[in-house]
N, C-alpha and C positions, 0 to 999 in steps of 0.2 A: 437153459442149456442142458441137454441130456447126454451128449456124446462125451464119454469118459476119456476119449483121446485128446480132447481140447482142454487146455488149462487156461486159467486166468492169470494175468500178469499185472503187476502194479508198478508205480514209479520206484518203489523201494526195492523190488526184486527183478526189475527189468534187465539190469546188467548181467546178473547171475543166470537168469533163466533164458535170456534171448541172446545177448551179445557174447556170452561165454559158452553157448550151447555147442555141443559136438556135431549136431545136425543143423541144417538150415531151418529157420523158423519163419513161418508166415504169421504176421501179427495183424489181427482184425481190430482196427480202432473203431469203436462203436459207442452208441449211447442208447439207453432204454427208450427214449422218446423218438428215435430215428426210424421212420418207416422203411426207407431203403436198406437200413442195417438189418431189420427183421426179414426183409425180402431176400437178402443173400445168405441168411443164416443156414438154410438147408443145403446150399452149395458148399458152404464152409464145412458143414458136418460131413458131407460126401467126400470132400478133399481129405479130411482127417482120417476117414476110413480107407480111402484109396491109397494114400501115401504114408500110411502108418509104418514107422520104422525108417522112413526115408526123409520125411519132413515133419517137424513139429508144428502144431497149429495152436496159436495163442489168441486170446481176446483181451483187449484193454478197454475198460470203460473210461472214456475221455472226460466225463464229468467228475469221476472220482479220482482221476490221475492226470492232472493238467500238465505236469512238467515234461513228461516224455513226448506227448503230442506236440508240445511247444518246441522241443528240441529238434524235432524232425519236420517242423514247418507245416503241420497238418492244419488245414483251414476248412476242410469239408469232410463229412463222414457219410457213408463208410469209406475208410481208406485202408487198403491192405498194403503192408510193407513186408517185403521178403528180405530177410537178413541171412547172411552166410559169413562165418568167420568174423563176426562183429561189425560187418559193414552192410550197407544197403545195396541189394542187388537189383531190386525192382520195386516200383510203387504204382499202385492202381487206385484211382479215386472213383467212387460211384458204384452203383449197383450194376456190376458187369456180368456177362455170361460166364458159364463154366469154362468155355474154351479159352477165354482170356486169362483166367486164373491158372488153368492147367499149363498154358503157354509160359507163364512166368515161372511156375514150379519146375517145368522141364529144363530151365536154364541152370538149375542148381543140383539136379540129381543125376 
């Protein structure tokens, strides 16, 4: 991950960094072995640049952090969940196109 606008989140700091965030947060639940996760990574990078200051972009490795994906019922990756004010606004599963991700983001900005 090369984009410095994207941050990693863990089970331990999820509440502080995501649920208590002053800005909406798009969390990319992924794993290193997941091909579709790697396929959408450039789109996630682009969203981080395009929406900088409006939406935060986080990545959570589901292999290293099993509690949070379990809490949100994630059964497949990549899954993107958009949080605002501590609640889930939208959830997208699979390697989707940029327009779908931007559509979700547009609901919260």
